[in-house]
ROSE-4610 file (N, C-alpha, C; in Angstrom, 1 decimal, always signed):
// ROSE-4610
residu = [M/M/M/S/S/S/Q/Q/Q/Q/Q/Q/T/T/T/L/L/L/N/N/N/T/T/T/E/E/E/Q/Q/Q/E/E/E/F/F/F/K/K/K/E/E/E/V/V/V/L/L/L/Q/Q/Q/E/E/E/C/C/C/E/E/E/A/A/A/L/L/L/F/F/F/T/T/T/K/K/K/K/K/K/L/L/L/H/H/H/D/D/D/Y/Y/Y/G/G/G/A/A/A/S/S/S/W/W/W/R/R/R/I/I/I/L/L/L/R/R/R/P/P/P/S/S/S/S/S/S/L/L/L/T/T/T/D/D/D/Q/Q/Q/L/L/L/F/F/F/I/I/I/K/K/K/A/A/A/K/K/K/R/R/R/I/I/I/R/R/R/S/S/S/I/I/I/E/E/E/I/I/I/T/T/T/G/G/G/E/E/E/N/N/N/L/L/L/V/V/V/G/G/G/D/D/D/D/D/D/I/I/I/R/R/R/Q/Q/Q/E/E/E/F/F/F/I/I/I/A/A/A/L/L/L/I/I/I/N/N/N/Y/Y/Y/G/G/G/I/I/I/I/I/I/G/G/G/L/L/L/I/I/I/Q/Q/Q/L/L/L/E/E/E/R/R/R/P/P/P/Y/Y/Y/V/V/V/D/D/D/T/T/T/V/V/V/D/D/D/I/I/I/T/T/T/P/P/P/E/E/E/E/E/E/A/A/A/I/I/I/A/A/A/L/L/L/Y/Y/Y/Q/Q/Q/G/G/G/F/F/F/A/A/A/K/K/K/T/T/T/T/T/T/Y/Y/Y/N/N/N/L/L/L/M/M/M/L/L/L/K/K/K/K/K/K/N/N/N/H/H/H/D/D/D/Y/Y/Y/G/G/G/E/E/E/A/A/A/W/W/W/R/R/R/D/D/D/M/M/M/R/R/R/V/V/V/S/S/S/S/S/S/Y/Y/Y/T/T/T/D/D/D/F/F/F/I/I/I/L/L/L/T/T/T/K/K/K/I/I/I/Q/Q/Q/R/R/R/V/V/V/K/K/K/E/E/E/I/I/I/E/E/E/Q/Q/Q/L/L/L/N/N/N/G/G/G/N/N/N/T/T/T/L/L/L/V/V/V/S/S/S/E/E/E/G/G/G/I/I/I/D/D/D/A/A/A/N/N/N/Y/Y/Y/M/M/M/D/D/D/I/I/I/I/I/I/N/N/N/Y/Y/Y/A/A/A/V/V/V/F/F/F/G/G/G/A/A/A/I/I/I/K/K/K/T/T/T/L/L/L]
num = [1/1/1/2/2/2/3/3/3/4/4/4/5/5/5/6/6/6/7/7/7/8/8/8/9/9/9/10/10/10/11/11/11/12/12/12/13/13/13/14/14/14/15/15/15/16/16/16/17/17/17/18/18/18/19/19/19/20/20/20/21/21/21/22/22/22/23/23/23/24/24/24/25/25/25/26/26/26/27/27/27/28/28/28/29/29/29/30/30/30/31/31/31/32/32/32/33/33/33/34/34/34/35/35/35/36/36/36/37/37/37/38/38/38/39/39/39/40/40/40/41/41/41/42/42/42/43/43/43/44/44/44/45/45/45/46/46/46/47/47/47/48/48/48/49/49/49/50/50/50/51/51/51/52/52/52/53/53/53/54/54/54/55/55/55/56/56/56/57/57/57/58/58/58/59/59/59/60/60/60/61/61/61/62/62/62/63/63/63/64/64/64/65/65/65/66/66/66/67/67/67/68/68/68/69/69/69/70/70/70/71/71/71/72/72/72/73/73/73/74/74/74/75/75/75/76/76/76/77/77/77/78/78/78/79/79/79/80/80/80/81/81/81/82/82/82/83/83/83/84/84/84/85/85/85/86/86/86/87/87/87/88/88/88/89/89/89/90/90/90/91/91/91/92/92/92/93/93/93/94/94/94/95/95/95/96/96/96/97/97/97/98/98/98/99/99/99/100/100/100/101/101/101/102/102/102/103/103/103/104/104/104/105/105/105/106/106/106/107/107/107/108/108/108/109/109/109/110/110/110/111/111/111/112/112/112/113/113/113/114/114/114/115/115/115/116/116/116/117/117/117/118/118/118/119/119/119/120/120/120/121/121/121/122/122/122/123/123/123/124/124/124/125/125/125/126/126/126/127/127/127/128/128/128/129/129/129/130/130/130/131/131/131/132/132/132/133/133/133/134/134/134/135/135/135/136/136/136/137/137/137/138/138/138/139/139/139/140/140/140/141/141/141/142/142/142/143/143/143/144/144/144/145/145/145/146/146/146/147/147/147/148/148/148/149/149/149/150/150/150/151/151/151/152/152/152/153/153/153/154/154/154/155/155/155/156/156/156/157/157/157/158/158/158/159/159/159/160/160/160/161/161/161/162/162/162/163/163/163/164/164/164/165/165/165/166/166/166/167/167/167/168/168/168/169/169/169/170/170/170/171/171/171/172/172/172/173/173/173/174/174/174/175/175/175/176/176/176/177/177/177/178/178/178/179/179/179/180/180/180/181/181/181]
x = [+0.8/+0.0/+0.9/+0.6/+1.4/+1.2/+2.2/+2.1/+0.9/+0.7/-0.5/-1.8/-2.0/-3.2/-3.3/-2.2/-2.2/-2.6/-2.2/-2.5/-4.0/-4.5/-5.9/-6.8/-6.4/-7.2/-7.1/-6.0/-5.9/-6.6/-6.4/-7.1/-8.6/-9.1/-10.5/-11.1/-10.4/-10.8/-10.8/-9.8/-9.8/-10.9/-11.3/-12.5/-13.7/-13.9/-15.1/-15.1/-14.0/-14.0/-14.4/-13.9/-14.3/-15.8/-16.4/-17.8/-18.6/-18.1/-18.8/-18.8/-17.7/-17.6/-18.7/-18.8/-19.8/-21.2/-21.4/-22.7/-23.1/-22.2/-22.5/-22.8/-22.1/-22.4/-23.8/-24.1/-25.4/-26.5/-26.2/-27.2/-27.4/-26.4/-26.6/-27.5/-27.3/-28.0/-29.4/-29.6/-30.9/-31.6/-30.9/-31.5/-31.5/-32.2/-32.2/-33.4/-33.5/-34.7/-34.8/-33.7/-33.6/-34.5/-34.9/-35.7/-37.0/-37.4/-38.7/-38.6/-37.4/-37.3/-37.8/-38.6/-39.0/-37.9/-37.8/-36.7/-36.5/-37.6/-37.5/-36.9/-37.2/-36.6/-35.1/-34.7/-33.3/-32.6/-33.1/-32.5/-32.4/-33.4/-33.3/-32.2/-32.1/-31.0/-29.6/-29.4/-28.2/-28.0/-29.1/-29.0/-28.6/-29.2/-28.8/-27.4/-26.9/-25.5/-24.6/-24.8/-24.0/-24.1/-25.3/-25.5/-24.7/-24.7/-23.9/-22.4/-21.9/-20.5/-20.2/-21.1/-20.9/-21.0/-21.9/-22.0/-20.7/-20.2/-18.9/-17.8/-17.7/-16.7/-16.7/-17.9/-18.1/-17.9/-18.5/-18.5/-17.3/-16.7/-15.7/-16.2/-17.5/-18.1/-18.8/-18.6/-19.1/-19.6/-20.9/-21.4/-21.9/-22.1/-22.6/-21.5/-20.4/-19.2/-18.8/-19.7/-19.2/-18.5/-17.3/-16.5/-16.9/-16.3/-16.6/-16.4/-15.3/-15.0/-16.1/-16.6/-17.7/-19.0/-19.2/-20.3/-20.1/-18.9/-18.6/-18.8/-18.4/-18.7/-20.2/-21.0/-22.4/-23.0/-22.5/-22.9/-22.6/-21.5/-21.1/-22.1/-22.4/-23.3/-24.7/-25.2/-26.5/-26.6/-25.6/-25.5/-25.7/-25.0/-25.1/-26.5/-27.0/-28.4/-29.3/-29.1/-29.9/-29.9/-28.7/-28.6/-29.4/-29.3/-30.1/-31.6/-32.0/-33.5/-34.0/-33.1/-33.5/-33.8/-32.9/-33.1/-34.3/-34.5/-35.5/-36.3/-37.4/-38.2/-38.6/-38.8/-39.1/-40.3/-40.3/-41.3/-41.8/-42.9/-43.5/-42.9/-42.3/-41.6/-40.3/-39.3/-38.0/-38.2/-37.6/-37.8/-36.6/-35.4/-34.2/-33.4/-32.6/-31.8/-30.5/-29.8/-28.5/-27.6/-27.6/-26.7/-27.0/-28.3/-28.7/-28.4/-28.6/-28.2/-26.7/-25.9/-24.5/-24.0/-24.7/-24.3/-24.7/-25.9/-26.3/-25.3/-25.0/-24.0/-22.7/-22.2/-20.9/-21.0/-22.1/-22.2/-22.2/-23.0/-23.0/-21.7/-21.1/-19.8/-18.8/-18.8/-17.9/-18.2/-19.5/-19.9/-19.4/-19.6/-19.2/-17.6/-16.9/-15.5/-15.0/-15.7/-15.3/-15.6/-16.7/-16.9/-15.8/-15.4/-14.3/-13.0/-12.7/-11.5/-11.6/-12.7/-12.9/-12.7/-13.5/-13.4/-12.1/-11.5/-10.1/-9.1/-9.3/-8.4/-8.6/-9.8/-10.1/-9.8/-10.0/-9.7/-8.3/-7.5/-6.1/-5.9/-6.6/-6.3/-6.6/-7.5/-7.8/-8.4/-9.0/-9.6/-8.5/-7.3/-6.3/-5.9/-6.2/-5.9/-7.1/-8.2/-9.4/-9.5/-10.2/-10.4/-11.6/-11.5/-12.6/-13.9/-13.9/-15.1/-15.8/-15.0/-15.6/-16.3/-15.8/-16.5/-17.9/-17.9/-19.2/-20.1/-19.7/-20.5/-21.0/-20.2/-20.6/-21.6/-21.4/-22.4/-23.7/-23.7/-25.0/-25.6/-24.8/-25.4/-26.0/-25.3/-25.9/-27.2/-27.3/-28.5/-29.6/-29.3/-30.3/-30.8/-29.9/-30.3/-31.2/-30.9/-31.7/-33.1/-33.2/-34.5/-35.3/-34.6/-35.3/-35.8/-35.0/-35.4/-36.6/-36.5/-37.7/-38.9/-38.8/-40.0/-40.6/-39.7/-40.1/-40.5/-40.5/-40.9/-39.9/-38.7/-37.7/-37.8/-38.7/-38.9/-38.0/-36.8/-35.8/-35.6/-35.1/-34.9/-33.5/-32.5/-31.1/-30.2/-30.7/-29.9/-29.7/-28.5/-28.3/-29.3/-29.5/-30.5/-30.0/-30.9/-30.6/-29.4/-29.4/-28.3/-26.9/-26.8/-25.5/-25.1/-26.1/-25.9/-25.5/-26.2/-25.8/-24.3/-23.9/-22.5/-21.6/-21.9/-21.0/-20.9/-22.1/-22.1/-21.1/-21.2/-20.4/-18.9/-18.6/-17.2/-16.6/-17.4/-16.9/-16.7/-17.7/-17.6/-16.4/-16.1/-14.9/-13.6/-13.6/-12.4/-12.3/-13.5/-13.5/-13.0/-13.4/-12.9/-11.4/-11.0/-9.5/-8.7/-9.2/-8.5/-8.6/-9.6/-9.8/-9.3/-8.6/-8.0/-6.9]
y = [-1.2/+0.0/+1.2/+2.2/+3.4/+4.3/+5.2/+6.2/+7.1/+7.5/+8.3/+7.7/+6.4/+5.7/+5.7/+5.5/+5.5/+6.9/+7.9/+9.3/+9.5/+9.0/+9.2/+8.5/+7.3/+6.6/+7.3/+7.8/+8.6/+9.9/+10.6/+11.9/+11.7/+10.7/+10.5/+10.1/+9.3/+8.9/+10.2/+11.0/+12.2/+13.1/+13.3/+14.1/+13.5/+12.2/+11.5/+11.6/+11.6/+11.8/+13.2/+14.2/+15.6/+15.7/+15.1/+15.2/+14.5/+13.3/+12.6/+13.4/+14.1/+14.9/+16.1/+16.7/+17.8/+17.2/+16.1/+15.4/+15.1/+14.6/+14.3/+15.5/+16.6/+17.8/+18.4/+18.3/+18.8/+17.9/+16.6/+15.6/+16.0/+16.4/+16.8/+18.0/+19.0/+20.3/+20.2/+19.4/+19.3/+18.0/+16.9/+15.6/+15.2/+14.1/+13.6/+14.3/+15.6/+16.3/+16.1/+15.7/+15.4/+14.2/+13.4/+12.2/+12.6/+13.9/+14.4/+14.7/+14.9/+15.3/+14.3/+14.7/+13.8/+13.8/+12.7/+12.6/+13.9/+14.5/+15.7/+16.8/+17.0/+18.1/+17.9/+16.6/+16.3/+16.6/+16.2/+16.5/+18.0/+18.8/+20.2/+20.8/+20.2/+20.7/+20.5/+19.3/+19.1/+20.1/+20.3/+21.2/+22.6/+23.2/+24.5/+24.6/+23.6/+23.6/+23.6/+22.7/+22.6/+23.9/+24.5/+25.7/+26.9/+26.9/+27.9/+27.8/+26.6/+26.3/+26.9/+26.5/+26.9/+28.5/+29.1/+30.5/+31.2/+30.7/+31.2/+31.0/+29.8/+29.5/+30.5/+30.8/+31.6/+33.1/+33.6/+35.0/+35.4/+34.5/+34.8/+35.5/+35.7/+36.4/+35.4/+35.8/+34.9/+35.9/+36.1/+37.1/+36.4/+35.1/+34.4/+34.1/+33.7/+33.5/+32.0/+31.0/+29.7/+29.5/+28.9/+28.8/+27.5/+27.4/+26.2/+24.9/+24.8/+23.6/+23.2/+24.2/+23.9/+23.4/+23.9/+23.4/+22.0/+21.7/+20.3/+19.4/+19.8/+19.0/+18.8/+19.9/+19.8/+18.8/+18.8/+17.8/+16.4/+16.2/+14.8/+14.4/+15.3/+14.9/+14.7/+15.6/+15.4/+14.2/+13.9/+12.7/+11.4/+11.4/+10.2/+10.2/+11.4/+11.4/+10.9/+11.2/+10.7/+9.2/+8.6/+7.1/+6.5/+7.2/+6.7/+6.8/+7.9/+8.1/+7.1/+6.7/+5.6/+4.3/+4.0/+2.8/+2.9/+4.0/+4.2/+5.4/+5.2/+6.3/+7.4/+8.6/+9.7/+9.4/+10.2/+10.0/+11.4/+11.4/+12.7/+13.2/+12.3/+12.6/+11.8/+12.4/+11.7/+10.3/+9.3/+7.9/+7.2/+7.8/+7.1/+7.9/+7.2/+7.8/+8.3/+9.2/+9.6/+8.5/+7.5/+6.3/+5.6/+5.4/+4.7/+5.5/+6.8/+7.7/+7.7/+7.7/+7.6/+6.3/+5.2/+3.9/+3.8/+4.3/+4.3/+5.2/+6.4/+7.3/+6.5/+5.9/+5.2/+4.1/+3.4/+2.3/+2.8/+3.9/+4.4/+5.1/+5.7/+6.3/+5.2/+4.1/+3.0/+2.4/+2.3/+1.8/+2.7/+4.0/+5.0/+5.0/+4.9/+4.8/+3.6/+2.4/+1.2/+1.4/+2.1/+2.3/+3.2/+4.2/+5.1/+4.3/+3.3/+2.5/+1.8/+1.2/+0.4/+1.4/+2.5/+3.4/+4.1/+4.4/+5.0/+4.1/+2.8/+1.8/+1.8/+1.7/+1.5/+2.8/+4.0/+5.3/+5.8/+5.1/+5.5/+6.9/+7.2/+8.5/+9.7/+9.5/+10.6/+11.9/+11.7/+12.8/+13.9/+13.4/+14.4/+15.4/+15.0/+15.9/+16.7/+16.5/+17.2/+18.6/+19.5/+20.8/+20.7/+21.4/+21.4/+21.8/+22.7/+23.1/+21.9/+21.0/+19.8/+18.9/+18.8/+18.1/+18.7/+20.1/+20.8/+20.5/+20.5/+20.2/+18.8/+17.9/+16.5/+16.2/+16.9/+16.8/+17.4/+18.5/+19.1/+18.1/+17.5/+16.5/+15.3/+14.8/+13.7/+14.1/+15.3/+15.8/+15.9/+16.4/+16.4/+15.0/+14.1/+12.7/+12.2/+12.5/+12.1/+12.7/+14.0/+14.6/+13.9/+13.5/+12.7/+11.4/+10.7/+9.4/+9.5/+10.6/+10.9/+11.1/+11.9/+12.2/+10.9/+9.9/+8.6/+7.6/+8.1/+7.2/+6.0/+6.2/+5.1/+4.1/+4.3/+3.4/+3.7/+3.4/+3.7/+2.4/+2.6/+1.5/+0.9/+1.8/+1.2/+2.0/+2.9/+3.8/+3.2/+3.7/+3.4/+4.0/+3.6/+4.1/+5.4/+5.9/+7.2/+6.9/+5.8/+5.5/+5.6/+5.1/+5.2/+6.7/+7.5/+8.9/+9.6/+9.3/+9.9/+9.6/+8.3/+7.9/+8.6/+8.8/+9.6/+11.1/+11.6/+13.0/+13.1/+12.2/+12.1/+12.1/+11.1/+11.0/+12.2/+12.8/+14.0/+15.1/+15.2/+16.2/+16.0/+14.7/+14.5/+14.9/+14.6/+15.1/+16.6/+17.2/+18.7/+19.2/+18.6/+19.0/+18.8/+17.7/+17.4/+18.5/+18.8/+19.8/+21.2/+21.5/+22.9/+23.1/+22.1/+22.2/+23.2]
z = [+0.0/+0.0/+0.0/-0.8/-0.9/+0.3/+0.5/+1.6/+1.3/+0.0/-0.3/+0.2/-0.1/+0.3/+1.8/+2.5/+4.0/+4.5/+3.8/+4.2/+3.9/+2.8/+2.5/+3.6/+4.0/+5.0/+6.3/+6.7/+8.0/+7.9/+6.8/+6.7/+6.7/+6.0/+5.9/+7.3/+8.0/+9.4/+10.3/+10.2/+11.0/+10.7/+9.5/+9.1/+9.7/+9.6/+10.1/+11.6/+12.3/+13.8/+14.1/+13.4/+13.6/+13.4/+12.4/+12.1/+13.2/+13.6/+14.7/+16.0/+16.3/+17.5/+17.4/+16.3/+16.1/+16.2/+15.5/+15.6/+17.0/+17.8/+19.2/+20.0/+19.8/+20.5/+20.1/+18.8/+18.4/+18.9/+19.0/+19.6/+21.0/+21.7/+23.1/+23.2/+22.3/+22.3/+21.8/+20.8/+20.1/+20.2/+20.7/+20.6/+19.1/+18.8/+17.4/+16.7/+16.8/+16.2/+14.7/+14.1/+12.6/+12.3/+13.3/+13.0/+12.4/+12.5/+12.0/+10.5/+10.0/+8.6/+7.7/+6.7/+5.6/+4.6/+3.8/+2.8/+2.0/+1.5/+0.6/+1.4/+2.6/+3.5/+3.7/+3.9/+4.1/+2.8/+1.7/+0.4/+0.2/+0.5/+0.4/+1.4/+2.5/+3.4/+2.8/+2.2/+1.5/+0.4/-0.3/-1.5/-1.0/+0.0/+0.4/+0.9/+1.5/+2.0/+0.7/-0.2/-1.4/-2.3/-2.4/-3.1/-2.5/-1.2/-0.4/-0.8/-0.7/-1.1/-2.5/-3.4/-4.8/-4.9/-4.2/-4.3/-3.7/-2.7/-2.1/-3.1/-3.7/-4.7/-5.9/-6.3/-7.5/-7.2/-6.1/-5.8/-4.9/-4.2/-3.2/-2.0/-1.9/-0.8/+0.2/+1.5/+2.5/+3.6/+3.7/+4.6/+5.9/+5.9/+7.1/+8.1/+7.6/+8.4/+8.4/+8.3/+8.2/+6.9/+7.0/+5.7/+5.0/+3.8/+2.9/+3.6/+4.4/+5.1/+6.0/+6.8/+7.7/+7.0/+5.8/+5.0/+4.5/+4.1/+3.8/+5.0/+6.2/+7.4/+7.6/+7.3/+7.5/+6.4/+5.2/+4.2/+4.6/+5.2/+5.7/+6.8/+7.7/+8.8/+8.3/+7.4/+6.9/+6.0/+5.3/+4.5/+5.3/+6.4/+7.3/+8.0/+8.3/+8.8/+7.8/+6.5/+5.4/+5.3/+5.5/+5.5/+6.7/+7.8/+9.0/+8.7/+8.1/+7.8/+6.7/+5.8/+4.9/+5.6/+6.6/+7.3/+8.3/+8.9/+9.9/+9.4/+8.7/+8.1/+9.2/+8.7/+9.6/+10.5/+11.6/+12.6/+13.0/+13.8/+14.2/+15.6/+16.3/+17.5/+17.6/+18.3/+18.4/+19.0/+18.4/+18.8/+19.1/+19.1/+19.5/+20.5/+21.3/+22.3/+21.6/+22.3/+21.8/+21.5/+22.4/+22.2/+20.9/+20.7/+19.4/+18.2/+18.3/+17.2/+16.9/+17.9/+17.7/+17.1/+17.6/+17.0/+15.6/+15.2/+13.8/+13.0/+13.5/+12.8/+12.6/+13.6/+13.4/+12.4/+12.4/+11.4/+10.0/+9.7/+8.4/+8.0/+9.0/+8.7/+8.3/+8.9/+8.6/+7.2/+6.9/+5.6/+4.5/+4.7/+3.7/+3.6/+4.7/+4.7/+3.8/+4.1/+3.3/+1.8/+1.5/+0.1/-0.5/+0.2/-0.2/-0.5/+0.4/+0.2/-1.1/-1.4/-2.7/-3.9/-3.8/-5.0/-5.1/-4.0/-4.1/-4.7/-4.3/-4.9/-6.4/-6.9/-8.3/-9.1/-8.5/-9.2/-8.9/-8.1/-8.0/-7.4/-6.4/-5.7/-6.6/-7.6/-8.5/-7.8/-6.7/-6.0/-5.6/-5.4/-5.0/-6.1/-7.4/-8.5/-8.9/-8.3/-8.6/-7.9/-8.5/-7.8/-6.8/-5.8/-4.8/-5.4/-6.4/-7.0/-7.8/-8.2/-8.9/-7.8/-6.6/-5.6/-5.4/-5.3/-5.2/-6.3/-7.5/-8.7/-8.6/-8.3/-8.2/-7.1/-6.0/-4.9/-5.3/-6.0/-6.5/-7.5/-8.3/-9.3/-8.6/-7.5/-6.8/-6.1/-5.6/-4.9/-6.0/-7.1/-8.2/-8.5/-8.6/-8.8/-7.7/-6.4/-5.3/-5.5/-5.9/-6.1/-7.2/-8.3/-9.3/-8.8/-8.1/-7.5/-6.6/-5.8/-4.9/-5.7/-6.7/-7.6/-8.2/-8.5/-9.0/-8.0/-6.7/-5.6/-5.5/-5.9/-5.9/-7.0/-8.0/-9.1/-10.2/-10.1/-11.2/-12.0/-13.2/-14.1/-14.0/-13.9/-13.9/-12.9/-12.2/-11.4/-10.0/-9.4/-8.0/-7.1/-5.9/-5.0/-4.4/-3.6/-2.8/-1.9/-1.3/-0.3/-1.0/-2.2/-2.9/-3.2/-3.6/-3.8/-2.5/-1.4/-0.1/+0.2/+0.0/+0.3/-0.6/-1.9/-2.8/-2.3/-1.9/-1.4/-0.2/+0.7/+1.9/+1.5/+0.6/+0.2/-0.4/-1.3/-2.0/-0.9/+0.0/+1.1/+2.0/+2.3/+3.1/+2.3/+1.0/+0.2/+0.2/+0.1/+0.2/+1.5/+2.6/+3.9/+4.1/+3.5/+3.6/+2.8/+1.6/+0.8/+1.2/+2.0/+2.5/+3.9/+4.4/+5.8/+5.9]
């Protein structure tokens, strides 16, 4: 295994640890309030985060204060929340404990990490030579695909499911977080 791959694995894990720490703090402050989000609302939340990144990239202006890296972190956490919501559909009141939420978070983070390892092997670290703006565009494309799948009620002919798109969003956002550190 090359040193570059080892760095990717370590950097990826470090970003996921940072995201989990933030998720845990927000879970303390708000509980698992996100359990109430319907799929379309979660997709729209991902969309506004990615659009904000793109707006900052294009205009160079940031009036809110959260930087691009923080928005990539938000995309990672909302992507993992999306995977949880696919497994456990939305509810009208919070129905899981913080411990259950963290366990689900960790499980999906690990699944997404393992997918990255496979794709990174096959694509030969191509992400390192990409521009951060391309991650943003790919994330927006994946979000658009999720919207289309939602409009089709999941009845696609040949496409990957929403879960695969969420994992790709997470992976691109982790790469963005690494490159904007």
